[in-house]
C-alpha positions in Angstrom: 233.4 -11.3 72.7 230.0 -9.8 72.9 229.1 -8.4 76.3 226.0 -10.6 76.6 228.1 -13.8 76.2 230.6 -12.5 78.7 227.9 -11.8 81.3 226.4 -15.2 80.8 229.8 -16.9 81.3 230.5 -14.7 84.3 227.2 -15.7 85.8 228.0 -19.4 85.3 231.4 -19.0 86.8 229.9 -17.3 89.9 227.0 -19.7 90.3 227.5 -21.9 93.4 228.2 -25.5 92.7 225.5 -27.8 94.3 228.3 -30.0 95.8 229.8 -27.0 97.5 226.6 -25.4 98.8 225.6 -28.3 101.1 226.5 -31.9 101.7 224.4 -34.6 99.9 222.1 -36.4 102.2 222.8 -39.8 100.7 220.6 -41.9 103.0 217.9 -40.5 105.3 217.3 -41.8 108.8 213.9 -43.0 107.7 215.4 -45.1 104.9 217.9 -46.5 107.3 215.1 -47.3 109.8 213.1 -49.1 107.1 216.2 -51.2 106.2 216.9 -52.1 109.9 213.2 -53.0 110.4 213.3 -55.2 107.3 216.6 -56.8 108.3 215.3 -57.6 111.8 212.4 -59.6 110.4 213.8 -60.8 107.1 214.2 -64.5 106.5 217.7 -65.9 105.8 219.0 -64.4 102.5 218.7 -66.7 99.5 222.0 -68.2 98.4 221.8 -67.1 94.8 224.8 -67.3 92.6 226.6 -63.9 92.4 226.6 -62.3 89.0 230.1 -62.4 87.7 231.5 -59.8 85.3 231.5 -61.3 81.8 234.4 -60.4 79.4 233.6 -57.0 77.9 231.2 -55.9 80.6 231.8 -52.4 82.0 232.8 -52.2 85.7 232.9 -49.7 88.5 236.0 -49.1 90.6 235.5 -47.6 94.0 238.4 -45.2 94.7 236.9 -43.7 97.9 236.1 -44.7 100.5 238.7 -47.3 101.0 236.8 -50.0 103.0 238.8 -51.6 105.8 241.6 -49.0 105.8 240.1 -46.8 108.6 236.9 -46.1 110.5 234.4 -44.3 108.2 232.6 -41.2 109.5 230.0 -38.9 108.0 230.2 -36.8 105.9 231.9 -39.3 103.5 233.6 -38.7 100.2 232.6 -41.2 97.5 234.6 -41.4 94.3 234.0 -44.1 91.6 235.5 -44.6 88.2 233.6 -46.2 85.3 235.6 -48.6 83.1 234.9 -50.3 79.8 236.8 -52.4 77.3 237.3 -52.1 73.6 235.3 -49.6 71.5 232.3 -49.4 73.9 231.6 -46.1 75.6 230.2 -45.6 79.1 226.6 -44.3 79.1 226.6 -41.9 82.1 222.8 -41.5 82.0 222.5 -45.2 82.8 224.1 -44.7 86.3 221.9 -46.0 89.1 222.4 -46.4 92.9 220.2 -48.7 95.0 220.3 -48.6 98.8 220.2 -51.6 101.0 218.3 -54.9 100.9 215.1 -53.1 99.9 216.8 -51.6 96.8 215.7 -48.1 97.5 216.5 -46.0 94.4 218.6 -43.0 95.6 219.9 -42.1 92.1 217.8 -38.9 91.6 219.0 -37.6 95.0 222.6 -38.0 93.9 222.0 -36.5 90.4 220.6 -33.3 92.1 224.2 -32.7 93.4 226.5 -34.2 90.8 226.5 -35.6 87.3 228.3 -38.8 86.3 230.6 -38.6 83.3 232.1 -41.3 81.2 235.0 -41.3 83.6 233.0 -41.7 86.8 231.5 -39.7 89.7 232.7 -37.9 92.7 230.6 -36.8 95.7 232.7 -34.6 98.1 230.4 -34.8 101.2 227.7 -37.5 101.5 225.8 -37.3 104.8 225.0 -40.9 106.0 223.6 -41.9 109.4 225.6 -44.1 111.7 225.3 -47.8 111.1 225.7 -50.4 108.4 225.0 -49.5 104.8 225.0 -51.2 101.3 225.0 -49.3 98.0 224.6 -51.2 94.7 225.9 -49.1 91.8 225.2 -49.9 88.2 226.3 -48.5 84.8 225.8 -49.5 81.2 227.9 -49.2 78.1 227.0 -48.3 74.6 226.6 -52.0 73.7 223.9 -52.4 76.4 226.1 -54.4 78.7 225.7 -53.7 82.5 228.3 -53.5 85.2 227.6 -53.5 88.9 229.4 -53.2 92.1 228.3 -53.3 95.8 229.8 -51.0 98.4 229.1 -52.2 102.0 230.4 -50.2 104.9 229.8 -49.0 108.4 229.6 -45.4 109.5 230.8 -44.9 113.1 
């Protein structure tokens, strides 16, 4: 192996991983304050029919955190798996995360720390302020179908 390639590979191996360098600030205190202010003055939520997953749509399984199993504290590990049926492939670049009722797009913040794959996404340490939170995660497959899941939890 030429020495230049060896040095490049060694440099990559020794580069710190962004997920190890520092925890991901998933939601800022400012974003949470905006959500709380909105919720305090928001009208009753509209009773819209929930979107159900059609046969063949991709879906997102939340492996961690396990809601309701124990009190959640920050930093929080988040692990999701992307699933699809048949010959469709997950399109990792389509992954999106929206925070709260206001739908604040926090996708880019997550992508600075970790990249989704066809199999899913794992964030080792997500810093989240104490309080109630809702994350709406979306993914698409190679046939253009969209899957979505909502993760609602409380940080104590």
